[in-house]
N, C-alpha and C positions, 0 to 999 in steps of 0.2 A: 517471828523474823522482827526483831529489833534490833537498833544500833544502842550500845552504852552511853550510859550519860555521865557528865561530868563536868569539870569546869565550861563555863561560857566558850563561844567560838564565834570565829566570825561567819557570816553567811556564806554558805557552800553552794556552788551552783553544778546543776546537771549539765552535763556538755560533753559532746564527743572527745576523746583524748585525756580526760580529767576524771570523769566517774569510773566506779568499778562497777560492771555489768554482769548479772547472773541469771541464772534459769533454773526455775523450780521444778526439780524433775517430776514431782508428785502430782503438780497442777499445770505444768506447761506456761505458767506466767513467767513473764522477763521483768525484772528490776533492775533499776540503777540506783546506785549508792553514790549522792554527790562526793565529792573529794576536796579535802583542804590540805593544800601541800604544807609539809614544814613538820615539826616536832611530830613523830608517830606517838599519839594518845586515844583515850577513847573517843575523843572528838574528830578524829581522820576522817572519818566518814559520817554523813547525817544520815536522816530517816531515809529510807528505800522509796523510789517512785516507779509505779508500775509503769512498763514501756511495751507489753506486748500481751497478746494470750495464745492459747492454742499450740505453742511448740513443743508439745511432749517428745521425748527421746524417739518413740516409735514413727513421728510425724516427722523431724528434722534431727539426725542423731548427729549431727555437726552444726556447731551455730559459732559464728564470729562475729561481733558487734563492734565497728568502728567508722574514723573518720577515713573513709576510702578515697575521698576525694580532694581532701584537702582543704574545703571551705567550710568547716566546722560541723556541716550535718552528719548525723548518726544512719550510717547504713547497716544493713544485719545480711551477713552471709549465711544461707542455708544450706546443707550439705543433706541431700535427700536419700531414703534407704537403696534406692536405686544406684546412688553415686553420682546423680547430677548435681550440678551447684546453682542456686538460684540469689541474686544480689538483690534484696529487696530497698528501694529509695527512701530516703528520710521522711519519716511522717509522725505524727503526734502518739500515735499508738500502733506496734506490728501487729499483724494478725496472720495468723500460718491459713486461713482461709486464702490468701492472697498467694499461696505455694499451686503450682501447678500437681495435679494428679499424680500421684507416685505409680510408676511402672512395676510390676508384677514381679520380676526379679529383683534379686539381690545383690547389693556391690560389697566385696570385701570393706572392713572398716578402715577408715583413713582418719586423720585428725588435722584441724586447722586453727591456729593460734594467732591473735593478733600482735601485730610489733609496733609498738607508738614510734611515730617518727618526728614527733615534735610541731610545736604550732605551725600552721601554715603549710604542712607538707603530706601529701597522701600516706595514710598508714599501711604497710604491708601484711601479708598472711605469711605465717609460717607454715606450712603443710607438710606431713608426712603419710607417703604413700604406703598401703599395705604391705611392701617389701621392705619397708624401715626406710626408702631414701627420703632425705629431707630436702626442701626446697623454699628459698626466699621470694617472693613474687607479687605481684598486684592483686589485688580480691578478684579481680574479674580476667584473669589469666591463670587460671590453676596448672596448666600445662607447660607456664615459661618459669625461667630462671635456672641458673645452673645447679646441679646437686651440690648441696654443703657437705653432707656428712651422712652417714647409715645409723640408724639406731636398731637396738635388740627389739625383739618381740617382746611386748608387755612393756615396754617404757612409754612415757607419758612426756608430752613436749609441757614445759611449763612456760617457755617466752624466750625473749632474747632480751639484755641490758647488761650493763658492765659490771662484772661481779670481780674481775683481775684487776680492775684498776689502770687498764692500756687507754681508755677513753673511746675505746672500739664496742659494740656489743658482742656479749658471749652468747652461744646457745646453752639453755639449761633444760634438765630433763629429770623427772622422778624415774629412778630406775625401778625393777621389778622388787626389789628388797625394802622400796621404801625409802631409800636414800637418795641423794641429791647429786647428780653430775652436772659439771660446765663444760662446754666444748668451747676452747679458747680460739676465737674464730679470728685468723690472719688476715682478712679481707679478700681472700681468694679461695676459690673451690677446692683448692689443694693445700695439703699440711694440716696445720691445728692441733692444739693438745689438748685430750683430756685432763679434768682435775677431778678428784673426789672431793666433794664439800661436806659430808659427813654422812651416817646411816640412822641416825636417831634425830627427830626433833621433838623430843616431849610427847612421844607416841602420838602426834599429830600428822595428818597426812598433808603434804605440802601439794596445792594446787594450783599455784601461779607464779609468777616473777614477774615483777614491776616495781619502779621506782615511786613509794607511795612517799617518802621523805622530799622529794624532789633535788637531792644532793648529787645528783647523776649516777649514782650506784643501785644496782640492784636489791630489792629486799624481797622476802618469801611470804606468799600468802599460804594459810595452813589452817585445816579446819581441824579442832581438838576433838575429842572422845564426847564431849558436854555439846557439842555443836557451837562453839564458839568461833568466830573469825580471827583467826590470830595473824600477826605481821611479825617476821622475824626481822629487825633491821640489819642493814648491812654495817659490819663494826666501823670499816673505813680502812681496813686491814686486811689483806688477802697473802696468807702463806702456804703454798701448796703442801709442806710438811705437816703442817697442824691445821686442818679443815676446820675443826671447833672453834676457832679465832674468828672465822670470816662473818658471822651472824651473832647478834647479842640474844638473849633471852626474849620470849616472844611477848608480845603485846597486845591482848585483846582488844578488838576494835566493834565487834558485832555480835550478836547470839543469834540461834535459831536458822543458822545456815547447813545443818548437816545434810538437808537435802539438794542442795545447791550445786551447780555447775559453773564454774567463771568461764565468761564467755567473750570478755573485751575488759 
């Protein structure tokens, strides 16, 4: 688990809303990668800092880390195997020992992805129910929010961000075939257009959608076959007839991340 080294870069800060947060599936440890906005290069993310322990997938199948109160503090949303959600308050290091005992019953799998809202505003959570219904709501309100759209079985939520250049956040997902699609969010719970953003990303698995460069357009985070963390930068161009022009070639930003889940 290392970042790539290269040119000297300004100091990076670990804080809610800016860093990349991950879970090591093998150990249950949580890490934050400090983020430096700007040109995407091997210095975009700093050395990882451990921020939690004990969160194995069997303990908390669903995790989402974000500033859910808008005050700069990092909270951790934990989805338990029985379907309950627990929101852990900001702390120096999260521990799974603070979670309540899991009930014996098991609930169908759900998904939860943090949606960045900008400095000073609470970040929200994009949730997909077992039936594929997607809602956007506060971290503390899992049952609220109008249904946005429905996704197919096997699809994985990547996040929300402006990929079409409209200035509004679009919903991005990874299809079962490994390709990426975007739902052009019309600002209401009705309508919306699906766009195919391509089926091949240099054989890498796209794991998240976020604005790495800070230019207001969403980039793609992916894990390569050799365990590298890659960023596919948005090209600044969106042409639905030719999805290949939407993202540039990948830039490696970290290594040793093949056992990681992106949680924020």
